[in-house]
N, C-alpha and C positions, 0 to 999 in steps of 0.2 A: 394082651396085645402081643402078637408074635412078630418077630422080625425075620425077614428072609435074608439068608446069606447069599451073597453074590458068588457065582462060580469063579473059581480061580482061573486066571487067563492061562491059556496053553503056553508052555515054555517055548521060547524062541529057538528055533533050530535053523541051520542053514537051509535056505531054499523055502522057508515058510512065509516069505513075503507075498505081497499082493501079486496077483497074476498080471502079466503084461497083456496089453490090448493085442488081439490078433492082427497080424499083418494083412493089409488089403492091397488091391491093385493087381495088375498082371504078374504072373509068376516070373516073367523075364525082365521085369522093371529093375533097373540098377539100384534104386533106393531099397526096394524090397530084398533083392539078392544080398545086398550089403548088410541090411538089418538082420537077415537070417544068419549070416556068418557071425555077426557080433553076438547074437543071442546064443548061437551054438558054442561060441567061446565061453560065454558066461556059464552055460549049462555044463560044459566040460570041467569047470572048476567047482562044481557042486552047487551052482546057482546061488551064490551069496546074495543077500539082500542089497539093494542099492545103498542103504545106510552104511553097510560094511564097506562097500566099494568106495564110497565117498570119503571114508576115513583114511583110505590108502593114498589118495591123490588130492590135488587142489581143485576139486570140482564138487558141485552140489549133487544131491540125489537126483533132482529133476533134470539137470543137465546131462547126467549119465543116462538116465532113462530116455530122454529125447534123442540121444545119439543112436540108440538102437530101436527107435520107434518106427522107422521106415517112412515117416510122413514127409520129411524133406532131407536133402543131402546135408549130412553133417560136415563140419569143417575138418580138415585133416588133423589139425591140432587137437580137437576134441576126440577124434578117433584114437589118436595116440594115447591120450589120457585114459580113455575107456579101456584100451588094450593093456596098458600098464596096470590099471586097477584090477583087471582080470588075470594079471600075470601071464599075458600072452606074448606072442612073437610080433613085436611092433613092425619089423621090416616086412613080414608077410602081409600084414594088414595095410601097410603103405602101398605095396605093389598091387594088392587087390583093389584098393581105393582108386589108384591111378588107372588101373586097367578098366574099371567100371565107369569112372567119371571123366577120365581123360586128363584132368589137371587138378592141382590142389586148389582148394577154395579157401 
């Protein structure tokens, strides 16, 4: 009787996490535009997995992922948390948020 060995899992490297769901909706939709900006921020820092981002801030992986999903308007507080996790410019994203959505939610 022979036993099969299981292949070793690939080592975890920055950016090797699950792919994000593609953004949908009109290209000029505020939710989509904002999600694109958040995703670009994450990409600019080497696309760390959400597990790593969640270790940096008091938020779950799923909450961070939903913030950049583009499905619904995130709260300004969650945007701040996401940007801090990505080590981005919080003031820039606050201005962008208020410019696109008109007010804090």
